[in-house]
C-alpha positions, 0 to 999 in steps of 0.5 A, spaced: 545 699 888 541 706 888 534 703 890 537 700 897 540 707 898 533 710 897 530 705 901 534 707 907 533 714 906 526 713 906 526 709 912 530 714 916 525 720 914 519 716 914 517 719 908 516 717 900 522 720 896 523 723 889 529 724 886 529 730 881 536 731 877 536 736 871 533 742 868 526 744 869 523 744 862 516 745 860 513 738 858 516 735 864 510 735 868 507 729 865 513 725 868 512 728 875 504 726 874 506 719 873 511 719 878 507 722 884 501 717 882 505 711 882 507 713 889 500 714 891 497 708 889 503 704 892 501 700 898 507 703 902 505 710 901 507 715 906 504 722 908 510 726 907 514 727 901 521 729 901 524 731 894 532 731 893 532 736 888 538 738 883 537 743 878 540 749 874 533 751 873 528 752 868 520 754 867 517 757 873 510 755 869 512 748 870 514 749 877 507 751 878 504 745 875 509 740 879 506 744 886 499 743 884 500 735 882 504 734 888 500 738 893 494 734 891 497 728 894 501 730 900 500 735 905 507 735 907 513 736 902 520 737 904 526 739 899 533 736 900 538 740 896 545 736 897 548 740 891 544 746 888 537 748 886 538 755 882 532 760 879 526 756 878 529 750 883 529 755 888 522 757 887 520 750 887 523 749 894 519 755 897 513 751 896 516 746 901 514 746 908 521 745 910 528 746 906 534 741 908 541 744 906 548 743 909 554 748 908 555 745 901 548 746 898 546 753 895 540 756 892 540 762 887 536 768 885 529 767 883 531 770 876 526 767 871 528 764 865 524 765 859 525 761 852 527 766 846 525 765 839 532 762 838 530 756 842 534 758 848 533 759 856 535 766 858 535 770 865 529 775 864 532 780 869 538 782 866 534 784 860 530 788 864 535 791 868 539 793 861 533 796 858 532 800 864 539 803 864 538 805 857 531 808 858 534 812 864 540 814 859 535 816 854 532 821 859 538 824 861 540 825 854 546 820 855 544 815 850 549 813 844 547 811 837 549 804 838 545 804 845 539 807 841 539 802 836 539 797 841 533 800 845 529 801 838 530 794 835 528 791 842 521 787 841 516 790 846 512 784 846 518 780 848 520 785 854 513 785 856 514 777 857 520 778 861 516 783 866 510 778 866 515 772 868 518 776 873 512 778 876 509 771 876 516 768 880 515 773 885 507 772 886 509 764 886 514 765 891 510 769 896 504 765 895 507 758 897 511 761 903 505 764 906 501 757 905 506 752 906 513 754 909 510 759 914 504 755 916 507 752 922 510 759 924 505 761 929 510 765 934 516 770 934 522 766 937 524 773 940 518 774 944 513 769 943 508 774 940 503 770 935 505 771 928 499 774 924 498 773 917 500 780 915 507 779 918 507 772 914 505 776 908 510 781 909 516 776 910 514 773 904 515 779 900 521 781 903 524 774 901 521 775 894 524 782 893 531 780 896 532 774 892 529 777 885 534 783 886 539 782 880 543 788 882 545 785 889 547 778 886 550 780 880 549 774 876 543 769 875 548 763 877 550 766 884 550 761 889 546 763 896 548 758 901 545 756 908 548 762 912 546 767 907 539 765 907 538 765 914 542 771 916 541 776 910 534 773 907 531 771 913 529 764 911 529 758 916 533 752 913 534 746 916 541 744 916 541 736 915 549 736 916 547 736 923 545 729 923 551 725 921 546 719 919 542 723 915 547 727 911 551 720 910 545 717 907 543 723 902 550 724 900 551 717 898 545 716 894 546 723 891 553 721 889 550 714 886 545 718 882 550 723 879 555 718 877 549 714 873 546 720 870 553 723 868 556 716 865 549 715 861 549 722 859 542 723 861 538 730 860 534 729 866 533 723 871 527 722 876 527 716 881 523 713 886 522 706 889 516 705 884 520 708 878 527 705 877 
C-alpha cells in the first residue's frame, strides 16, 4: 500500500522521494549510500530528490556525510517535514534548496547532541551554559561548595568536545544555507536590489545564531513552527498545506509509514521505490 502512495507522491512532485524516519545515528551513512545509489542507477531516476524527514536528531557528523553522498548525485534536494525534525534533523534540512512544512510541522534548535562515556546522547549547549554559569559565579565569588565540586570534576576534554560540536553545527548550517538554500536568492523582495554574497553569509550567520541560542529556546526539544521560522528566524519555508493535493499525499504516505514503524518496533526506517 505504501509503495502506491510513494509512487503518487513522486509523480506529483516529478521527483525521487526518500522517506527517513528515526534518529540520525553514526554508522547509518552506509544505508543512505546504498539507498541513493539504488535510485541513481534506476532507469527512472529524476533530477530532483525530496526527503521526507521525521527525526529527533542525533549526530551532526552523520548529517555531513549524508549531505556529501546526496549532493554527489542530486543538484536539487528538498526537505519535507510532515511532523518534526529536531536538532541534527534541523541542520539536515538547512542543506536543502527548499524546506516544505505546514502549520503542524516543526523544526528545533540546533543544539548538537554528543555521545557521552555512558553511551547516551546529550544536548551539548545545556552543559556549556551550565559551565559558563558556574565560571561566572566563581568570578563573583558566589560559587557554593557543591557547585565547586561539580566544576572541578568536569572533564575538560569532554567540555572541549561539546564546544567543538557547537562550532561544527553552526559552521555546517552557515555553509549549507549559503551554498544551497540561498543559491536562488538573487534579489531582495522589498526593493529588487541584487543580493550580495556578503548579505547571504550575514543572513546565514544570523539564522545560525538564533537557532543555537539555548537561552532563547530554553529546551533542546522546543518546537519551532513555520510562523516562527519565517517571522523571527527570517528563513523562507514553503507551506505545503496551501496545496491540498500535495498535503493529502504527504499526510497519507507519512501516516502509513509511521503506523508500520510503530507496529513493528523499528529503531529507524528508510523507504524508496527501490528499497521496500
